[in-house]
C-alpha positions, 0 to 999 in steps of 0.5 A: 413871065414868058415861057414860065409854064414851059420852064416849070414843066421842064424843070419838074421832070428832073425834080420828080425823077431826082426826088424818086432816086433820092427817096430810094437812096435814103430809104431803099424799097420803102422810099419807092413805095412812099414816092408811089403814094405821094406821086399818084395822089398828087397827080390826081389833084394836079390833073384838075388844073388846066394850063397852056404850055408849048402852044397847047392846053394841057392838064397838070399831073403828067410829069409827076405821074410819069415818075410812078412808071420809073418807080415800078421800073426801078422796083422791077430792075432791083427787087423783081416783078413781085415787088413791082406789082406790090408797088402798083397795089400800094398805089391803088390802095393809097388812092382808094383810101384818099378818095374815101377820106376826101369825100368824108369831109363833105359829111360835115356841116361847115361853121358860119365863120368857115372860109375853106369848105367851099373852095375845098369842095370845089377842088374835090367835088370832081375827085371821085370821077377823076380818081376812079378814072385814074385808078382804072387807068393806073391799074391797067397801064401799070400792070401792063408796064410791069409785064412788058418790062419783064417780058422784054428783059427775058427776051433780051437775056435769052437772045443776047445772054446778058442779064444787065444789058438793054436796060434802056430797051426794057425801060422805054419799050414797056413805058412808051406803050403803057403811057399811051394806054394811060393817056387814052383810058384816063383822059377819055374816062375823066374829061369827056363832057367836062372839056370841049372835044378840041381841048380833049384832043389837045390834052391827049396829044400833049399828054402823050408827047410829055410821056414820050419825052419823060420816058426817054429822060427817065432812063438815066435815072434808072441807070443811076438807081441801079448803080446806087443799088450796086454800090450800096447793097444794104438797100436791097436787104430791106 
C-alpha cells in the first residue's frame, strides 16, 4: 500500500498521545507512571526496526518515545517538579530491569524442538547497547526537560504574573531542545558502526524532524490533561 508507513506514523502520534491522556484520566498519576514504563521499553525495541518513510530511512520508536516527554510535562504541570523527576527515575529503573531480564533469557539452553530462541536472540542481542545508549540519553534529556520546563515556567510567571499562562511556551521550549539532545546522544551512541554514515545522518535528520512535529502536536494533549485535572480534582489526590 502506497504511503502505508507515512499513514501509520501520522496516526500513531494521536494514538500514543491520546493513550497517555486516557491512562491519566483512568488512573491519575499512576497512569502516567505506567505509561512511562510501557513507552520507554517499547521504544527501545521498536528502534531496532528500520523503515522508509517521507523519503528517508528512519528507525521506529521516535513517536512513542516522544510521549515520554509529554508524560513528564503533564506530571510537571499537574503534580510538580518532584513528581516529574520521579517519573524519569521510574523510566530508568524499568529499563534497567528489562535489560537484566531480557539478557537472562540467554542463560538457558534451548530444547531441540525450540523454534523461538534464535529469533528472540536476534532481536535482543543488540538490546544492551541500544538500551544502555537510550538510558543515558533518556536520563540526560529528560532531566534537562524537567529543569527547562520549570525554569521557563518560573520566568513567565515572574514576568507576566500569571501561573497558568504560556503553557505552550514551557511545553515546546523545553521539549524541542531536550529532543535534540536525545536524538544526537542516542543515535550516535547506538548506531555508529551499525548503520552506514549516510543512513545515520538520515536517521538524525528525520528523527529530529519527527520530534519537532510531535513537540507541537503534543501541546493540545497537555492542555487537555490540565483541563481533565481541573474537572476531576480527585485525580490529583492520589
